[in-house]
C-alpha positions, 0 to 999 in steps of 0.5 A: 455593690448595693446602690446605696454603697455606691452612691456614698462612694461616689460622694467619697471620692468627690468630696474627700481629696478636699476635706480629708484628713478629718475626724469620721464623724465629721467626714460622715456629715460631710457626705449627708451634707454633699448629697443633701441627705439625711441618715434616715434617707438611707433606711434602718435595719430591723433593730432600728439601727440607721444603716448610713454608718456601715455602709459608710464602713463599707465604702471606706473599706473599698476605698482602703483596699484600693489605696485611695484613703487609710485610717489611723484612730478615728481619723481618715485620710485621703491618699489618692487615686487608685492604681487599679482602676477602683477595682477591690484588691480583696473580696467585700462582704455582701449583705442583704438589704434588712440583714444589719452588719456590725462593722468596726470602725472603719477597720482602724489598727491603732486606736490611740487618740490625739486629741489635736485632730483637724477639723472640718468645720470652724466651730468659732462661727456662731453660725456654723456650730448653730447649724451643727448643733440643729444637725445632731440630735444627740447633742447634749447626750454626750457618753464618754466612752462611746467610740462615736462620741469621741469622733464627734466634732462636738465632743467638747460643746456637747460635754459642756451641755451635758454639764449645763442640763445636770447642774440645771436639773439638780438646781430645779431639783433643789429648788423645788425640794426647798419649796415643798419643805417651806409649803410643808413648814406652812401646813400644806404637803404638796408633793401629795398634790395632784396637779391637773394637766391641763393647770397652766402653771407658768401663767399664775398671777397674783391677784386680790380676791374679788369675792369669796371663794375657796382654794382649790388645793386645800379647800379652805377659804379665800376671803374677799380683799385677799391676796391669793394667786389664779392658776389658769385652767385650775383655779385659785389657791391661797398665797402660801401655796402659789409661792410654792409652785412658782418656785417650783416651776422657777416662775 
């Protein structure tokens, strides 16, 4: 048994009697919280996949073989202390530190999903929700068919976030397309303009030209007293062009 697996196994025996039943993703997160560690601390396979999930699956196999816990679907249950001094009754597979082992999620036999699973977290508590979201790097990237997503306590919130993000992207694209059309009707094809990376579009300000100058986009003159826009780290642009850039960037 590797030292990492032993650490996880000991953590499971310490906290699982108190927190199970629970969805597997919540239980795994509880292990990391209990150990004050992250998945990265357990290393990665050559494929760059973290080892932690497989280590958990191996530990669960050990606990199931001793009768200490059981699984149903994506839910883990604690069944009590081992009657065999925690000695596994089945042979475990020994895997080298750098050899990746694909483990089906903890050898569950019944994959029927139950939408009323118990949760370790009170997601109606704003502080709890914020903390959990902050430690979930994939939040907002839910994949409905992914079993890991199905077992995550943030599934519903993640779906809402992803929906909000997709809606925001659609609205941003629609705003950009509309701004480009308006600029085109004014005689400016901004779709072909390469905006410098240094241009601070979000600091664009409408000003009255204090002297004659020229538009950095169209090359047209901007006369003294004319209303135009100044884009820091780029230059002055005609009002119609500035309006378009502001609309495209939701300024």
